[in-house]
C-alpha positions in Angstrom: 0.0 0.0 0.0 1.3 3.4 -0.9 1.3 6.2 1.6 -1.2 8.8 0.5 -0.9 11.4 3.3 2.1 12.2 5.5 1.9 14.9 8.1 4.7 15.9 10.5 4.5 18.7 13.2 1.5 20.4 11.7 0.6 23.7 13.5 -2.2 26.1 12.5 -3.1 29.1 14.5 -6.2 31.4 14.3 -4.9 34.4 16.2 -4.1 33.1 19.7 -6.1 29.9 19.2 -4.1 26.9 18.1 -6.3 24.7 15.9 -3.6 22.2 15.1 -0.9 21.5 17.5 2.1 19.5 16.3 -0.1 17.0 14.6 1.5 13.8 13.1 -0.4 11.4 10.9 0.2 8.8 8.1 -2.6 7.4 6.0 -2.2 4.8 3.3 -4.3 4.5 0.1 -7.0 1.9 -0.4 -8.7 2.7 2.9 -11.7 4.6 4.3 -10.6 6.4 7.4 -12.9 8.2 10.0 -11.5 11.4 11.4 -13.3 11.6 14.8 -13.5 14.1 17.6 -15.4 16.8 19.4 -16.4 20.0 17.7 -13.5 22.4 17.6 -10.8 19.6 17.8 -9.3 20.6 14.4 -10.9 18.1 12.0 -12.2 20.8 9.5 -8.9 22.7 9.7 -6.9 19.6 9.0 -9.1 18.8 5.9 -8.8 22.3 4.6 -5.0 22.2 4.9 -4.9 18.8 3.0 -7.3 20.2 0.4 -5.0 23.3 -0.1 -7.8 25.6 1.1 -5.6 26.9 4.0 -2.0 27.8 3.0 -0.6 29.5 6.1 0.6 26.8 8.6 3.8 25.3 10.0 4.9 21.8 9.5 5.3 19.3 6.6 2.3 18.0 4.8 2.5 15.7 1.7 -0.2 14.2 -0.4 1.3 11.5 -2.6 4.6 13.2 -2.1 3.4 16.7 -3.0 2.9 19.7 -0.7 -0.6 21.1 -0.9 -0.8 23.1 -4.1 -1.7 22.6 -7.8 -0.2 19.1 -8.0 -2.0 17.8 -5.0 -5.3 19.6 -5.8 -5.4 17.7 -9.1 -5.6 14.4 -7.2 -7.8 15.5 -4.2 -11.6 15.8 -4.2 -12.8 17.9 -1.2 -16.3 18.1 0.1 -16.6 21.0 2.6 -19.1 21.0 5.4 -20.9 24.1 4.0 -22.9 24.1 0.7 -20.7 25.2 -2.2 -23.1 25.0 -5.1 -24.9 28.2 -6.4 -28.6 28.3 -5.6 -29.5 29.5 -9.1 -27.9 26.5 -10.9 -29.6 23.3 -11.9 -28.0 19.9 -11.3 -27.2 19.8 -15.0 -25.4 23.1 -14.7 -23.4 21.8 -11.7 -22.4 18.7 -13.7 -21.2 20.9 -16.6 -19.3 23.1 -14.2 -17.5 20.0 -12.7 -16.8 18.6 -16.2 -15.2 21.9 -17.3 -13.2 22.4 -14.2 -11.9 18.9 -13.2 -10.1 16.8 -15.8 -10.7 13.7 -13.7 -14.5 14.2 -13.5 -16.6 11.2 -14.7 -19.9 12.7 -15.9 -21.4 9.3 -16.5 -20.7 8.3 -12.9 -22.2 11.6 -11.6 -25.4 11.1 -13.6 -25.6 7.5 -12.3 -25.2 8.6 -8.7 -27.8 11.4 -9.1 -30.2 8.7 -10.6 -29.3 6.5 -7.6 -30.4 9.3 -5.4 -33.6 9.8 -7.5 -32.7 13.5 -8.1 -34.0 15.5 -11.1 -31.0 16.9 -13.0 -33.2 19.8 -14.2 -34.1 20.9 -10.7 -32.7 24.2 -9.4 -30.7 23.9 -6.2 -32.9 26.5 -4.5 -35.8 24.0 -4.7 -33.9 21.1 -3.1 -34.1 20.2 0.6 -30.9 20.2 2.7 -30.7 16.4 2.4 -31.2 16.4 -1.3 -28.5 19.0 -1.7 -26.1 16.9 0.4 -26.8 14.0 -2.0 -26.1 16.2 -5.0 -22.8 17.4 -3.5 -21.7 13.8 -2.6 -22.6 12.7 -6.2 -20.3 15.4 -7.6 -17.4 15.0 -5.2 -17.4 11.2 -5.5 -17.5 11.4 -9.3 -14.0 12.7 -9.6 -11.5 9.9 -10.2 -9.3 11.2 -7.4 -6.6 9.5 -5.4 -7.8 11.2 -2.1 -11.3 12.1 -1.1 -11.8 14.5 1.9 -15.4 14.6 3.1 -16.2 17.0 6.0 -19.4 15.8 7.8 -21.0 14.4 4.7 -24.0 12.7 6.4 -24.8 15.2 9.1 -27.5 17.1 7.2 -29.7 14.1 6.4 -32.1 12.0 8.4 -31.0 8.6 9.7 -33.0 6.7 7.0 -31.0 8.5 4.3 -27.5 8.0 5.8 -27.2 4.4 4.6 -28.0 5.5 1.1 -25.3 8.2 1.2 -22.7 5.8 2.6 -23.5 3.4 -0.2 -22.9 6.2 -2.7 -19.5 7.0 -1.1 -18.2 3.4 -1.5 -20.0 2.8 -4.9 -17.5 2.1 -7.7 -14.6 3.4 -5.5 -11.1 3.0 -6.8 -9.5 0.2 -4.6 -6.3 2.3 -4.2 -8.1 5.6 -3.3 -8.0 7.0 0.2 -11.3 8.4 1.7 -11.0 10.5 4.8 -14.4 11.3 6.4 -14.8 13.6 9.4 -17.8 12.9 11.5 -19.4 12.7 15.0 -21.9 10.1 13.8 -19.6 7.1 14.6 -22.4 4.6 14.9 -23.6 5.2 11.3 -20.2 5.4 9.8 -18.4 2.5 11.6 -19.6 -0.3 9.2 -17.7 1.2 6.2 -14.5 2.2 8.1 -11.1 0.6 7.7 -9.3 2.9 10.1 -9.8 5.8 12.4 -7.9 8.8 13.9 -9.3 10.3 17.1 -8.5 14.0 17.5 -8.5 16.3 20.5 -7.0 19.8 20.9 -5.5 19.8 17.5 -3.6 16.5 17.9 -4.2 12.9 17.1 -4.9 11.0 20.3 -5.3 7.5 18.9 -5.2 6.0 15.4 -5.2 2.6 13.8 -7.1 -0.1 12.0 -10.7 -0.5 13.1 -10.4 -4.3 13.5 -7.2 -4.0 15.6 -8.7 -1.3 17.9 -11.8 -3.4 18.4 -9.8 -6.5 19.3 -7.4 -4.5 21.6 -10.1 -2.7 23.5 -12.9 -5.3 23.3 -15.5 -2.9 22.1 -16.9 -1.1 19.1 -15.4 2.1 17.7 -18.5 3.9 18.8 -18.1 2.6 22.4 -14.4 3.4 22.3 -15.2 7.0 21.1 -17.6 7.5 24.0 -14.9 6.2 26.4 -12.1 8.4 25.0 -14.2 11.6 25.0 -16.2 11.2 28.3 
């Protein structure tokens, strides 16, 4: 397995607040990894650094050997926690935008996923519910043939019944060598698809490893372990 992400001594400050504090982390390709932790622990900041959306930080960050920048952005698909699609656009318009902007975008896969979600490609985003919009954004983000997918709270905006459908879409036709990093606090819902986890607190990684190894070592589910670590 190739190392997809290598981080050493990563610090990121917002004024006097240190969001990331000497963080070290290695993540291999071919895995789905949960980035877990309380609100404010640095998950979103870490994903933004990896995506190249935040450029002022200290430390060494590599994505397949490249520092965050044009080379890494070409192989990273980032789904932020906030809506990033224009209200006035239709889903067809969003698909065209992705097709024009990303060389690795698979339009056929996007349309297949949008059909899987039973969404109308002619619908304007302003008419979609929050959950439907989440589905559209996941369909677009997962239709890039990327090496690394960074998904920030992708299932938080939908009801429990729809979460399984979203998770199915995330793993659907996924390149076996790709790395998917998903930040979440909904451990119970996400645990069935995870290969590994990284628990964060105060801008550092408290605990990381393979899901099966951690379950065997601690004798409990990842959800139960999360509750123990953060109680």
